C-alpha positions, 0 to 999 in steps of 0.5 A: 500500500502506498503512503497516499493510500493509507487509511485516514483514521485517528490512531492515538498511538501515532507519531513517529520519532527518529534519531541518528548520532555519530559518537565520533562527531562525524557530520552527515547530511540531512538526507539520512534522517529524512529517509528514516522518518519517511518510512513511518509516513503512516504514523503522522497525518501531515499536521506537523513535522520537524528536525533538530540538527547539531553541528550545522553552524561551525562558522557561528559555533560560539553564538546562540542561534535564535530561530524565530517565526513571526506572524507578520512584519509588525511582530518581527519589527517589535521583537527585533527591537527587543533583541537589539536591546538584549543581545549583540547580534552578529548576523541575521537572515531569513532561514533558507527555504524552498519556494518550490514545495507543496508548502506554500503558506508559512510564517516569516522565518528568521534566524539570529546569531547572538550573544547576551548583553552581560554586565562586566566591569568593562561594560557596566551598561549591559543588560544581564547582571550576574547571569550566565549566558545560558540563563540570559538566553533562557529568560529572553526566550520566555519573555518573547514566547509569552509576551510578544504577540505573533513571535515564537522562538523555536530554537535557541542553542549553539551550533544547532538548529530546529526546523519544523512546521505544518506538513509531513516530515519529508515535506518539512525537510524539503522545505527547509532544504535540510540536505544542504546541512551537515550535522553529527546528531539529527532528530526527526518527528512526524506528528499525529496531534490528538489534543491540540491543533496542528500549527507551526509553533506546535510541531516538534521538536521543542527546544530550549538552549541546546536541548531538543525533544521529540515525543510520541504519546501524551503527557497526561500530567501536563497540568501538574508539570506546567504549574510546577515549572512556573515556580521556576520561571518556565512559561508554557506558551506553545499549546502542546504538552511536549513543551514541558519535557524540554523545560524539565530536562533544562531545569533538572540538568542545567539548573539543578545539576543532575546527571541525565540518569538521575533526571530520567529517574525523576521524570519516569521513576519506579513505582512505589512497590518497586521502590520498596523492594530496592536495597536500602541505599537505593530505596532512600534515594528513590523515595527522596526523588519521588517526594522532592520532584513529584511535580516533575513526574511525567504520567501517560504513554510516551516515548521521548528522544532528547538531543543536546550538543553532547549526545542523544537520549531515548526514554519510555514511560514506566510501562512502555506504552509507546514503541521505541527501538535502538541500534548501533553500527560502528560509532553510529547510534540510532533510535526510532519508533520502528525498527524499519526506520533504522534499517532504511538507513542502516540495513545491517546494524550490529545489534538491536536493543529495546529498553525496558520502561523507564530505562534511558538509552544514552549515547554521548559524544566521545571525548577528543572527537573534535566536537563539544566533548561529552560531559557527565551532567 
């Protein structure tokens, strides 16, 4: 059956995720990830597709790359005035895209390579005092997305970018001409929205700083997670439950200093009955995590794929209600909703692995690869 002939019905187990990573930091074009996600065409319905790529801006690797979509020129003008006040802008341009695809209606798409205006002894007139660059960018992203009408920052990391919109993922890849980019990590998503409308800002991946998340499933704890995050200055403005996932990783890892493994324990912890059966030392740790970070616990069926400049991570819900499979060949790591998506670009993997519920699969960029070294966060 050809993709166009697939039956059109609501399938709450839909959505497709895929990721490819070179642990040696080898860069490769977006063709591979587009081919991988296209094999799962039937898992999405054309209301959202997107990609995240790492290592694609080597000439601007020391600057934060802000990808912003605007509803109109007025929202662009107001937001650019804000950016000029908050940042030193080293380069700005329209995000390249094709005018010869099936996607004809889209927001204004622009990108800016910036550094925050940080206060120092030599520059006392700058904006952000006693903040790291990352915290300054975080606050500006929250400000724009929650207070600037018609403007949405959908990517804000260094040497990485998110490209997304309304369409099937292969259409979005063609629209943004991703075959012209080369990166060492690529994530992809095909969306089948069930609770929210399909719109450009609501497509996956969701990003903040160098974090990017694609997700299959439903976060039924969204309301609790959203209120919990609000206590720390995170404003959920993009009308999709997946947004809380990327913010929770940022909160737990960047701000609270957790390792990725510990953060995954907070997001998908063992059940209380399982905790009671643990050895004493592990039991006390697990109990403390459940009590202190109860507002961060993700409920509902989900499979998550997380990218950052140092690696790629896959995580299922605690009873694995959504599919996810991983594979390796040489220094390449693959994660996808279906094994077929991996074999499309890696016909003979050295091994296939299906993690248990709540068990993270983590690949890290190897030290000395020439890219940003993997770090134990």
